[in-house]
All heavy atoms as an XYZ file, in Angstrom:
666
protein
N     103.959     84.446    116.775
C     105.249     85.055    116.578
C     105.068     86.538    116.282
O     104.158     86.924    115.554
C     105.966     84.387    115.400
C     107.314     85.010    115.128
S     108.168     84.274    113.726
C     107.442     85.188    112.403
N     105.939     87.347    116.860
C     105.934     88.779    116.606
C     107.044     89.132    115.636
O     108.083     88.463    115.583
C     106.120     89.570    117.893
C     104.913     89.493    118.794
O     103.800     89.270    118.337
N     105.121     89.657    120.077
N     106.829     90.202    114.890
C     107.830     90.686    113.946
C     107.844     92.205    113.964
O     106.876     92.848    114.383
C     107.529     90.181    112.533
N     108.962     92.765    113.516
C     109.120     94.212    113.388
C     109.112     94.540    111.901
O     109.854     93.949    111.119
C     110.460     94.684    114.002
C     110.599     94.253    115.468
C     110.626     96.191    113.832
C     109.640     94.924    116.409
N     108.261     95.478    111.512
C     108.210     95.955    110.132
C     108.644     97.411    110.135
O     108.147     98.209    110.935
C     106.788     95.834    109.542
C     106.369     94.367    109.463
C     106.719     96.500    108.164
C     104.935     94.155    109.011
N     109.569     97.752    109.246
C     109.972     99.145    109.083
C     109.623     99.600    107.675
O     109.737     98.828    106.721
C     111.485     99.346    109.335
O     112.230     98.533    108.430
C     111.851     98.992    110.769
N     109.198    100.843    107.581
C     108.854    101.447    106.293
C     109.560    102.798    106.230
O     109.400    103.622    107.129
C     107.329    101.648    106.146
C     107.000    102.248    104.786
C     106.579    100.342    106.361
N     110.339    103.015    105.173
C     111.087    104.260    105.013
C     110.955    104.718    103.568
O     111.072    103.906    102.644
C     112.588    104.062    105.360
C     113.363    105.357    105.153
C     112.766    103.551    106.778
N     110.719    106.000    103.383
C     110.636    106.553    102.028
C     110.183    107.990    102.050
O     109.932    108.556    103.119
N     110.064    108.577    100.891
C     109.571    109.947    100.791
C     108.134    109.993    101.294
O     107.334    109.107    100.981
C     109.614    110.432     99.343
O     110.946    110.505     98.900
N     107.821    111.031    102.061
C     106.478    111.160    102.625
C     105.455    111.404    101.530
O     105.694    112.188    100.605
C     106.450    112.313    103.630
C     105.136    112.391    104.362
O     104.508    111.337    104.573
O     104.724    113.511    104.736
N     104.347    110.669    101.604
C     103.222    110.872    100.681
C     101.958    110.334    101.331
O     102.014    109.537    102.283
C     103.478    110.211     99.330
C     103.712    108.730     99.393
C     104.075    108.194     98.026
C     105.300    107.329     98.162
N     105.988    107.055     96.962
N     100.849    110.742    100.843
C      99.555    110.337    101.380
C      99.350    108.834    101.185
O      99.630    108.290    100.110
C      98.414    111.111    100.674
C      97.059    110.578    101.097
C      98.528    112.595    100.967
N      98.854    108.159    102.238
C      98.404    106.786    102.112
C      99.365    105.690    102.502
O      99.010    104.510    102.387
N     100.562    106.017    102.953
C     101.521    104.960    103.294
C     100.980    104.091    104.421
O     100.932    102.858    104.303
C     102.903    105.531    103.656
C     103.530    106.233    102.454
C     103.823    104.402    104.152
C     104.834    106.956    102.754
N     100.569    104.718    105.521
C     100.063    103.945    106.671
C      98.820    103.167    106.262
O      98.684    101.981    106.585
C      99.767    104.862    107.870
C     101.060    105.500    108.383
C      99.090    104.070    109.000
C     100.844    106.561    109.445
N      97.919    103.803    105.539
C      96.676    103.136    105.124
C      96.960    101.928    104.237
O      96.362    100.862    104.415
C      95.781    104.133    104.387
N      97.875    102.069    103.301
C      98.183    100.972    102.374
C      98.809     99.798    103.098
O      98.404     98.642    102.911
C      99.118    101.463    101.246
O      98.478    102.546    100.552
C      99.449    100.350    100.278
N      99.807    100.075    103.937
C     100.478     98.995    104.673
C      99.506     98.341    105.651
O      99.430     97.108    105.743
C     101.743     99.512    105.389
C     102.360     98.423    106.267
C     102.775    100.010    104.376
N      98.750     99.137    106.381
C      97.791     98.596    107.353
C      96.731     97.735    106.680
O      96.390     96.660    107.178
C      97.110     99.731    108.120
O      98.051    100.460    108.861
N      96.201     98.184    105.546
C      95.186     97.410    104.825
C      95.769     96.091    104.328
O      95.110     95.042    104.414
C      94.639     98.225    103.653
N      96.995     96.129    103.837
C      97.659     94.909    103.372
C      97.806     93.909    104.524
O      97.513     92.719    104.364
C      99.022     95.242    102.778
C      99.789     94.036    102.338
C      99.531     93.452    101.111
C     100.741     93.482    103.156
C     100.221     92.319    100.708
C     101.442     92.352    102.765
C     101.182     91.773    101.536
N      98.244     94.393    105.678
C      98.397     93.505    106.840
C      97.051     92.943    107.266
O      96.933     91.752    107.577
C      99.068     94.253    107.991
C     100.507     94.712    107.728
C     101.010     95.556    108.894
C     101.434     93.538    107.470
N      96.017     93.776    107.271
C      94.675     93.320    107.662
C      94.165     92.228    106.722
O      93.535     91.268    107.172
C      93.706     94.500    107.686
N      94.455     92.354    105.433
C      94.043     91.338    104.460
C      94.607     89.960    104.799
O      94.014     88.942    104.476
C      94.526     91.717    103.056
C      93.780     92.843    102.416
C      94.409     93.255    101.089
O      95.150     92.441    100.484
O      94.175     94.400    100.669
N      95.766     89.959    105.449
C      96.439     88.704    105.800
C      96.297     88.351    107.283
O      97.035     87.517    107.796
C      97.901     88.762    105.380
C      98.057     88.804    103.897
N      97.851     87.704    103.090
C      98.349     89.828    103.054
C      98.033     88.039    101.836
N      98.318     89.330    101.782
N      95.334     89.025    107.951
C      95.016     88.738    109.352
C      96.221     88.927    110.273
O      96.437     88.162    111.213
C      94.437     87.330    109.487
C      93.167     87.123    108.681
C      92.699     85.687    108.738
C      91.446     85.453    107.949
N      91.510     85.712    106.548
N      96.998     89.953    109.997
C      98.165     90.301    110.801
C      97.783     91.492    111.672
O      97.385     92.543    111.166
C      99.371     90.637    109.907
C      99.743     89.393    109.094
C     100.541     91.131    110.740
C     100.746     89.648    107.997
N      97.899     91.305    112.988
C      97.510     92.337    113.934
C      98.674     93.294    114.214
O      99.802     92.856    114.452
C      97.062     91.697    115.256
C      96.533     92.734    116.218
O      95.679     93.536    115.864
N      97.050     92.720    117.438
N      98.396     94.585    114.191
C      99.394     95.593    114.556
C      99.302     95.793    116.060
O      98.302     96.299    116.565
C      99.144     96.919    113.812
C      99.230     96.713    112.309
C     100.151     97.977    114.284
C      98.767     97.902    111.485
N     100.353     95.393    116.773
C     100.373     95.497    118.233
C     100.844     96.875    118.689
O     100.396     97.385    119.714
C     101.277     94.413    118.826
N     101.748     97.479    117.917
C     102.277     98.799    118.269
C     102.785     99.449    116.997
O     103.226     98.762    116.072
C     103.416     98.656    119.279
C     103.712     99.946    120.041
O     103.023    100.967    119.801
O     104.631     99.941    120.870
N     102.700    100.763    116.939
C     103.134    101.489    115.735
C     103.644    102.866    116.138
O     103.099    103.504    117.036
C     101.982    101.608    114.705
C     102.440    102.301    113.422
C     100.788    102.285    115.312
C     101.399    102.306    112.317
N     104.709    103.285    115.482
C     105.202    104.640    115.641
C     105.639    105.130    114.265
O     106.119    104.346    113.448
C     106.370    104.724    116.649
O     106.754    106.089    116.810
C     107.560    103.904    116.211
N     105.426    106.399    114.015
C     105.849    106.971    112.738
C     106.217    108.420    112.940
O     105.741    109.073    113.860
C     104.765    106.806    111.670
C     103.498    107.584    111.899
C     103.561    108.993    111.323
O     104.214    109.255    110.324
N     102.878    109.916    111.962
N     107.101    108.893    112.087
C     107.526    110.282    112.135
C     107.966    110.705    110.745
O     108.155    109.872    109.861
C     108.666    110.482    113.159
O     108.880    111.879    113.361
C     109.954    109.815    112.712
N     108.123    111.993    110.569
C     108.652    112.549    109.333
C     109.987    113.204    109.692
O     110.038    114.069    110.555
C     107.703    113.607    108.724
C     106.285    113.053    108.556
C     108.268    114.125    107.401
C     106.160    111.867    107.651
N     111.059    112.772    109.041
C     112.390    113.330    109.263
C     112.873    113.964    107.969
O     113.166    113.253    107.005
C     113.382    112.239    109.697
C     113.073    111.508    111.001
C     114.011    110.322    111.176
C     113.207    112.464    112.167
N     112.926    115.295    107.938
C     113.377    116.026    106.746
C     112.678    115.564    105.474
O     113.302    115.319    104.444
C     114.895    115.880    106.584
O     115.570    116.384    107.709
N     111.364    115.379    105.558
C     110.580    114.977    104.399
C     110.549    113.482    104.135
O     109.913    113.029    103.200
N     111.252    112.717    104.969
C     111.261    111.263    104.830
C     110.317    110.640    105.846
O     110.375    110.945    107.037
C     112.673    110.709    105.041
C     113.599    111.131    103.943
O     113.345    110.863    102.781
N     114.675    111.824    104.307
N     109.471    109.755    105.370
C     108.535    109.022    106.211
C     109.277    107.841    106.829
O     109.969    107.097    106.134
C     107.369    108.516    105.355
C     106.384    107.692    106.125
C     105.352    108.296    106.822
C     106.475    106.310    106.149
C     104.435    107.540    107.527
C     105.572    105.545    106.842
C     104.541    106.160    107.533
N     109.150    107.679    108.161
C     109.782    106.567    108.868
C     108.744    105.955    109.797
O     108.177    106.642    110.648
C     111.005    107.041    109.695
C     111.646    105.870    110.417
C     112.013    107.760    108.816
N     108.479    104.648    109.621
C     107.493    103.968    110.462
C     108.067    102.638    110.947
O     108.761    101.946    110.208
C     106.211    103.697    109.665
C     105.144    102.938    110.439
S     103.530    102.884    109.596
C     103.885    101.909    108.149
N     107.769    102.310    112.202
C     108.135    101.023    112.767
C     106.882    100.425    113.386
O     106.146    101.112    114.103
C     109.226    101.174    113.822
C     109.703     99.850    114.379
S     111.016    100.033    115.594
C     112.361    100.511    114.541
N     106.630     99.161    113.080
C     105.447     98.470    113.591
C     105.867     97.163    114.257
O     106.728     96.462    113.737
C     104.496     98.105    112.461
C     104.102     99.215    111.551
S     103.235     98.590    110.101
C     101.573     98.991    110.570
N     105.229     96.857    115.378
C     105.331     95.527    115.983
C     104.048     94.825    115.579
O     102.950     95.339    115.831
C     105.417     95.612    117.495
C     105.248     94.277    118.192
S     106.715     93.300    118.224
C     107.702     94.251    119.337
N     104.165     93.674    114.918
C     102.987     92.950    114.459
C     102.999     91.525    114.999
O     104.045     90.965    115.290
C     102.896     92.923    112.916
C     102.788     94.335    112.356
C     104.063     92.186    112.287
N     101.812     90.970    115.128
C     101.649     89.582    115.545
C     101.238     88.758    114.337
O     100.249     89.063    113.675
C     100.589     89.466    116.642
O     100.313     88.099    116.901
N     101.999     87.696    114.080
C     101.700     86.811    112.960
C     100.934     85.571    113.403
O     100.718     84.649    112.609
C     103.000     86.390    112.265
C     103.857     87.524    111.705
C     105.163     86.985    111.152
C     103.109     88.299    110.664
N     100.497     85.543    114.664
C      99.839     84.354    115.215
C      98.612     83.922    114.423
O      98.403     82.735    114.225
C      99.462     84.579    116.681
C     100.689     84.655    117.579
O     101.761     84.161    117.172
O     100.576     85.212    118.684
N      97.794     84.840    113.948
C      96.588     84.477    113.203
C      96.739     84.635    111.705
O      95.773     84.509    110.959
N      97.951     84.901    111.251
C      98.198     85.203    109.852
C      97.928     84.016    108.928
O      98.119     82.864    109.302
C      99.659     85.654    109.688
O      99.973     85.854    108.345
N      97.529     84.337    107.699
C      97.321     83.300    106.693
C      98.512     83.208    105.736
O      98.409     82.638    104.652
C      96.030     83.569    105.910
C      96.066     84.877    105.133
O      97.107     85.570    105.132
O      95.042     85.225    104.515
N      99.663     83.772    106.153
C     100.850     83.838    105.308
C     102.090     83.653    106.195
O     102.105     84.110    107.336
C     100.858     85.197    104.549
C     101.930     85.264    103.486
C     100.987     86.354    105.487
C     101.818     86.506    102.594
N     103.103     82.971    105.684
C     104.341     82.775    106.447
C     105.172     84.057    106.416
O     104.950     84.935    105.567
C     105.154     81.622    105.867
O     105.762     82.010    104.641
N     106.147     84.158    107.297
C     106.985     85.359    107.333
C     107.776     85.494    106.036
O     107.986     86.596    105.543
C     107.897     85.402    108.579
C     108.542     86.800    108.714
C     108.931     84.293    108.541
C     109.211     87.070    110.027
N     108.214     84.381    105.437
C     108.948     84.455    104.170
C     108.050     84.937    103.034
O     108.460     85.761    102.213
C     109.568     83.103    103.829
C     110.712     82.744    104.763
O     111.386     83.673    105.261
O     110.929     81.548    105.005
N     106.810     84.425    102.986
C     105.858     84.890    101.976
C     105.517     86.361    102.201
O     105.389     87.132    101.242
C     104.577     84.056    102.025
C     104.771     82.615    101.610
C     103.564     81.746    101.924
O     102.927     81.939    102.993
O     103.254     80.869    101.096
N     105.395     86.736    103.467
C     105.099     88.126    103.818
C     106.245     89.032    103.382
O     106.015     90.109    102.821
C     104.841     88.252    105.317
C     104.536     89.646    105.838
C     103.295     90.220    105.161
C     104.351     89.605    107.350
N     107.469     88.608    103.608
C     108.641     89.391    103.216
C     108.618     89.651    101.700
O     108.843     90.774    101.249
C     109.919     88.658    103.618
C     111.187     89.450    103.384
C     112.421     88.732    103.928
N     112.435     88.828    105.389
C     112.288     87.775    106.213
N     112.133     86.553    105.731
N     112.319     87.958    107.520
N     108.327     88.625    100.920
C     108.266     88.779     99.459
C     107.116     89.699     99.040
O     107.278     90.559     98.173
C     108.110     87.414     98.796
C     109.345     86.546     98.914
C     109.130     85.147     98.343
O     108.097     84.858     97.750
N     110.106     84.275     98.540
N     105.963     89.510     99.664
C     104.797     90.332     99.324
C     105.025     91.800     99.699
O     104.641     92.709     98.951
C     103.550     89.785    100.018
N     105.652     92.034    100.857
C     105.931     93.409    101.279
C     106.971     94.061    100.372
O     106.896     95.262    100.100
C     106.394     93.448    102.739
C     105.309     93.238    103.788
C     105.922     93.138    105.184
C     104.271     94.354    103.743
N     107.921     93.283     99.898
C     108.923     93.806     98.967
C     108.243     94.279     97.673
O     108.553     95.354     97.144
C     109.967     92.737     98.669
O     110.908     93.224     97.744
N     107.303     93.483     97.183
C     106.548     93.864     95.985
C     105.715     95.117     96.242
O     105.691     96.047     95.434
C     105.646     92.707     95.546
C     104.855     92.995     94.298
C     103.997     91.827     93.888
C     103.162     92.195     92.676
N     102.211     91.151     92.323
N     105.039     95.146     97.402
C     104.217     96.298     97.768
C     105.089     97.551     97.894
O     104.702     98.637     97.457
C     103.481     96.012     99.078
C     102.530     97.081     99.545
C     101.358     97.298     98.636
C     100.386     96.165     98.632
N      99.213     96.453     97.772
N     106.289     97.401     98.461
C     107.215     98.528     98.611
C     107.579     99.113     97.254
O     107.610    100.341     97.087
C     108.470     98.079     99.354
N     107.832     98.238     96.283
C     108.150     98.704     94.934
C     107.014     99.493     94.321
O     107.233    100.522     93.673
N     105.796     99.021     94.534
C     104.619     99.723     94.015
C     104.445    101.093     94.660
O     103.992    102.039     94.021
C     103.360     98.889     94.273
C     103.301     97.581     93.513
C     102.187     96.658     94.011
O     101.417     97.051     94.916
O     102.096     95.533     93.482
N     104.812    101.184     95.946
C     104.618    102.419     96.707
C     105.820    103.366     96.627
O     105.717    104.527     97.015
C     104.366    102.085     98.186
C     103.111    101.293     98.432
S     103.016    100.703    100.138
C     103.120    102.214    101.066
N     106.960    102.869     96.181
C     108.159    103.702     96.124
C     108.788    103.931     97.485
O     109.358    104.989     97.741
N     108.677    102.929     98.370
C     109.284    102.998     99.696
C     110.100    101.723     99.926
O     110.083    100.806     99.112
C     108.224    103.144    100.818
C     107.427    104.428    100.661
C     107.297    101.940    100.868
N     110.796    101.673    101.044
C     111.509    100.469    101.434
C     110.798     99.865    102.639
O     110.518    100.565    103.618
C     112.951    100.805    101.808
C     113.779     99.599    102.186
C     115.214     99.943    102.511
O     115.772    100.843    101.858
O     115.761     99.312    103.433
N     110.466     98.580    102.566
C     109.807     97.885    103.669
C     110.639     96.668    104.037
O     111.005     95.878    103.166
C     108.375     97.439    103.312
C     107.517     98.625    102.874
C     107.738     96.716    104.504
C     106.106     98.255    102.429
N     110.947     96.546    105.326
C     111.688     95.395    105.828
C     110.913     94.749    106.956
O     110.186     95.435    107.697
C     113.069     95.814    106.331
C     113.959     96.284    105.208
O     114.284     95.524    104.319
N     114.312     97.558    105.224
N     111.067     93.437    107.118
C     110.438     92.712    108.212
C     111.467     91.781    108.828
O     112.280     91.178    108.115
C     109.184     91.931    107.755
C     108.522     91.236    108.948
C     109.507     90.968    106.643
C     107.138     90.681    108.674
N     111.431     91.699    110.163
C     112.377     90.871    110.889
C     111.679     90.265    112.103
O     110.892     90.945    112.769
C     113.555     91.743    111.345
C     114.685     91.000    112.001
S     116.031     92.100    112.468
C     116.510     92.738    110.874
N     111.964     89.013    112.372
C     111.466     88.364    113.577
C     111.855     89.212    114.788
O     112.991     89.684    114.876
C     112.062     86.955    113.678
C     111.533     86.179    114.849
O     111.614     86.619    115.988
N     111.003     85.017    114.571
N     110.937     89.403    115.714
C     111.195     90.237    116.885
C     112.399     89.751    117.681
O     113.192     90.558    118.179
C     109.961     90.269    117.797
C     110.188     91.059    119.068
C     109.112     90.848    120.110
O     108.416     89.810    120.056
O     108.988     91.703    120.990
N     112.568     88.441    117.807
C     113.703     87.909    118.582
C     115.035     88.268    117.929
O     115.989     88.623    118.605
C     113.564     86.396    118.741
C     112.421     86.010    119.645
C     112.291     84.510    119.763
C     111.084     84.170    120.632
N     110.868     82.743    120.750
N     115.094     88.196    116.612
C     116.314     88.572    115.895
C     116.566     90.065    116.054
O     117.685     90.495    116.332
C     116.205     88.194    114.397
C     117.399     88.726    113.609
C     116.077     86.686    114.235
N     115.516     90.868    115.907
C     115.630     92.318    116.061
C     116.153     92.673    117.451
O     117.076     93.466    117.603
C     114.268     92.976    115.817
C     114.293     94.481    115.926
C     114.629     95.254    114.828
C     113.972     95.114    117.122
C     114.645     96.629    114.928
C     113.999     96.498    117.220
C     114.327     97.253    116.115
N     115.580     92.052    118.481
C     115.984     92.328    119.870
C     117.433     91.931    120.104
O     118.180     92.645    120.758
C     115.060     91.617    120.850
O     113.752     92.123    120.747
N     117.828     90.782    119.575
C     119.203     90.314    119.744
C     120.193     91.256    119.067
O     121.275     91.530    119.596
C     119.358     88.900    119.200
N     119.829     91.775    117.899
C     120.714     92.684    117.165
C     120.878     94.021    117.881
O     121.909     94.669    117.747
C     120.150     92.945    115.763
C     120.295     91.781    114.832
S     119.542     92.103    113.209
C     120.313     93.621    112.729
N     119.859     94.433    118.649
C     119.884     95.748    119.274
C     120.127     95.688    120.778
O     119.930     96.682    121.479
C     118.579     96.495    118.954
C     118.479     96.808    117.503
N     117.912     95.943    116.605
C     118.917     97.867    116.770
C     117.980     96.458    115.397
N     118.586     97.624    115.472
N     120.553     94.544    121.259
C     120.874     94.406    122.683
C     122.224     95.042    122.943
O     123.163     94.866    122.200
C     120.913     92.922    123.063
C     120.964     92.711    124.558
C     120.888     91.256    124.946
N     119.824     90.566    124.207
C     119.922     89.329    123.774
N     121.005     88.616    123.985
N     118.927     88.772    123.122
N     122.319     95.805    124.023
C     123.569     96.475    124.367
C     124.308     95.652    125.391
O     123.799     95.072    126.272
C     123.298     97.891    124.913
C     124.587     98.553    125.321
C     122.585     98.709    123.879
């Protein structure tokens, strides 16, 4: 299963490294990633594969929420199919 992870917050050193390391710890592969800085705000979107993961999407959502609080950013995760359906024109 694929999922979309978004990370938004004030730009600071280590956001990509922290999120990427956390995903690697849970055997979650990053299939695609884009990031930018908009007026000092860090914005990242990742497509990840949960096929080899050792954690469910619900457990991942809770863990990412905790990690977001520690980092001072907002992290959201959504099943790719739900994301695609929401953004279909």
